[in-house]
Residue, then its C-alpha position, 0 to 999 in steps of 0.5 A: m779437014d783444015s787444021n783450023d777446024h776444031i771439033d767440040i767433042r766435049g759438047r758432043v759427049r755431054a749431049h750424049g749423056v744428056r740423051q742416055l739419061t733421058i732413055a734411062r728414065m724414061n725405061a724405068p718404071a714409076d715405082w723403081q725404088d720399089e722394084l730396087r727393093r724387091a729385087l734386092v730382097a730377092h737376091r738375099k733370099p738364102a738359096t737352097i742346095l737343091s735348087s743351085n746351079d751349083f749342085r746341078l754342075f756338080l751332078q753333071s760334072f760326077a756323072i761324067f766323071f763317073t762315066a769316064t772312070m767306068l769306061f777306064v776299068m772295063 
């Protein structure tokens, strides 16, 4: 490669951005605003303690702790 040869990186970056935007628009649902509203409403629903992953993690951690304690006591 010669030192006189220059690569137009800005043009390539712009072209890549245009391609990515086109792909995103093609993959987006036709009613993307309604889809976004539904996703936001579902995300804002208050979570109950019995259905959350935190409660499940707590139970698993407690089971491990309890088992280790019982083995230590024996």
